[in-house]
C-alpha atoms as one frame of an Amber mdcrd trajectory, in Angstrom:
protein
  15.553   8.618  72.338  18.466   6.408  71.633  15.864   3.700  70.532  14.380
   6.066  68.021  17.462   7.008  66.401  18.267   3.646  65.886  14.658   2.725
  64.674  15.392   5.490  62.005  18.593   4.609  61.077  17.335   0.693  60.572
  14.602   2.054  58.865  16.830   4.495  56.791  18.980   1.711  55.575  16.230
  -1.056  54.838  14.856   1.954  52.261  18.045   2.308  50.745  18.697  -1.423
  50.325  15.395  -1.920  48.756  15.342   1.063  46.254  19.259  -0.326  45.097
  18.075  -3.623  44.794  14.656  -2.402  42.935  16.931  -0.264  40.535  18.878
  -3.282  39.653  16.536  -5.008  38.951  14.051  -2.916  36.865  17.630  -2.030
  34.800  18.315  -5.589  34.071  14.233  -6.154  33.195  14.214  -3.333  31.025
  17.743  -4.285  29.332  16.316  -7.711  27.937  13.081  -6.435  27.411  14.111
  -4.154  25.096  16.473  -5.916  23.740  13.939  -8.755  23.112  11.577  -6.495
  22.072  13.999  -4.571  19.258  15.300  -7.794  17.513  11.783  -9.457  17.339
   9.931  -5.819  15.688  12.703  -5.911  13.246  13.008  -9.596  12.249   9.174
  -9.496  11.214   8.247  -6.334  10.380   8.766  -7.082   6.677   7.464 -10.237
   6.916   4.110  -8.892   8.109   3.578  -6.398   5.840   4.352  -8.616   3.217
   1.702 -11.081   4.301  -1.221  -7.632   5.358  -0.305  -6.963   1.829  -1.404
 -10.316   0.406  -4.817 -10.148   2.671  -5.238  -6.874   1.747  -5.481  -7.894
  -2.279  -7.194 -10.822  -1.409 -10.140  -8.702  -0.043  -9.752  -6.112  -2.758
 -10.543  -9.205  -5.172 -13.478  -9.917  -3.075 -14.701  -7.116  -4.238 -13.933
  -7.108  -7.844 -15.382 -10.680  -8.015 -12.230 -11.875  -9.131 -12.431 -15.866
  -7.962  -8.945 -16.261 -10.040  -6.774 -13.819  -8.200  -8.397 -15.065  -4.821
  -7.293 -18.608  -6.310  -4.186 -17.296  -6.802  -3.375 -16.420  -3.167  -4.665
 -19.496  -1.510  -2.232 -22.594  -1.037  -3.154 -26.181  -2.514  -3.042 -27.720
   0.995  -5.617 -24.452   2.330  -7.560 -25.082   5.439 -10.851 -23.011   5.582
 -13.198 -22.834   8.956 -16.397 -21.186   7.956 -18.227 -19.110  11.182 -21.159
 -21.646  11.130 -19.822 -23.852  13.726 -19.622 -27.663  13.115 -17.564 -30.517
  14.767 -15.810 -30.871  11.331 -14.985 -27.263  10.954 -11.656 -27.383   8.097
 -12.781 -27.492   4.995 -10.614 -27.520   1.886  -9.376 -24.829  -0.970 -11.907
 -25.755  -3.377 -15.131 -26.081  -1.126 -13.624 -21.925   0.348 -13.795 -21.638
  -3.687 -17.307 -22.387  -3.895 -18.189 -20.473  -0.870 -16.500 -17.356  -2.449
 -18.458 -18.055  -5.849 -21.236 -18.005  -4.065 -20.556 -14.659  -2.468 -20.395
 -13.310  -5.910 -23.360 -14.836  -7.357 -25.574 -13.444  -4.670 -23.998  -9.631
  -3.907 -23.443  -6.854  -5.611 -21.166  -3.708  -4.451 -18.824  -5.882  -2.039
 -16.355  -3.833  -0.247 -14.199  -4.805   3.124 -13.231  -1.735   5.203 -10.443
  -2.813   7.490 -10.461  -1.676  11.013 -11.875  -1.758  14.461 -15.506  -0.153
  15.131 -14.676   2.415  17.363 -17.167   5.370  17.958 -15.801   7.892  15.854
 -13.629   5.950  13.340 -12.174   2.563  12.851  -8.631   1.395  13.488  -6.119
  -1.141  13.876  -7.720  -3.902  11.009  -4.391  -5.962  11.582  -2.772  -7.241
  14.278   0.012 -10.204  14.271   1.803 -12.364  17.251   0.545 -12.192  21.142
   1.747 -10.731  24.174  -0.497 -13.182  26.216  -1.561 -16.684  26.172  -3.147
 -19.695  28.189   0.015 -21.596  27.632   2.494 -18.977  28.839   4.517 -18.298
  25.517   4.880 -15.449  23.735   4.219 -15.754  19.762   5.514 -12.727  17.605
   6.167 -13.885  14.812   4.442 -12.641  11.192   3.078 -16.110  10.435  -0.699
 -15.617  11.808  -2.508 -12.535  11.247  -6.250 -11.503  12.611  -8.005  -8.984
  10.690 -10.931  -6.916  11.970 -13.260  -5.539   9.505 -16.490  -4.916   8.002
 -17.657  -5.804   5.049 -21.160  -4.307   3.120 -22.707  -5.488   0.328 -25.730
  -4.938  -1.428 -28.099  -8.225  -2.076 -28.604  -9.159  -5.684 -32.054 -10.496
  -5.908 -33.626  -7.830  -2.888 -31.268  -4.729  -3.547 -30.834  -4.759  -0.207
 -28.056  -3.048   1.582 -26.425  -5.512   4.225 -22.599  -5.153   6.762 -21.718
  -7.606   9.142 -18.722  -6.982  11.359 -15.851  -9.503  10.429 -12.836 -10.999
  12.167 -10.990 -13.658  10.731  -7.051 -15.362  11.346  -4.943 -16.205   8.522
  -2.027 -18.111   8.802   0.468 -18.523   5.909   3.729 -20.864   4.150   7.044
 -19.056   3.062   5.504 -18.477  -0.113   3.269 -16.000   2.054   0.342 -17.823
   0.314  -2.518 -18.349   2.436  -2.705 -21.970   4.160  -5.745 -21.375   6.726
  -8.569 -18.653   7.388 -10.543 -19.598  10.811 -13.343 -16.768  10.238 -15.570
 -15.561  13.171 -18.855 -12.907  12.036 -22.444 -13.685  12.605 -23.841 -15.141
   9.756 -27.150 -15.196  11.261 -27.242 -11.659  11.441 -26.836 -11.561   8.053
 -29.688 -13.375   7.399 -31.428 -11.387   9.292 -30.676  -8.464   7.471 -31.898
 -10.013   4.187 -35.184 -11.149   5.756 -36.041  -7.620   6.972 -39.327  -6.111
   5.338
């Protein structure tokens, strides 16, 4: 009986010590995390919103086939990586403008709908920063914005309606001009839609 009482008291002391140590560690972690998240979110919200507005205006200008408006939103040093992979993916601002003009010449009713396609709707088209990364760093700034959405248009020659899911990463300079686009979408899927009878 004496041994059982001793074991019970030892277990109770151990549990109490663990709980107190865990509580103080949890509190310290919660406090430091709360301060970091609040400061970083506050610092970058205005930047994110301003740059998201540039992207929305850029996509709208594409739908309006307004090359001049699109060009005004791009830095002269822009680097563009098309969705079709190559070993030298980076193209210039002038090359992107040629690509955009090609879309304007070959498609009508171009429309961008932001958002990840879900079963009943689309949601959350723009993201910035990252919580996880392969090198262990965390980026909460608004310099690079990830865009998810869907493009729809009518092929001018055939009259076929087409649509593609779209993902791009855009980076900005201090003047909120786009300095980098890297696109990821299925170019062959677009060609397959146009080839269908």
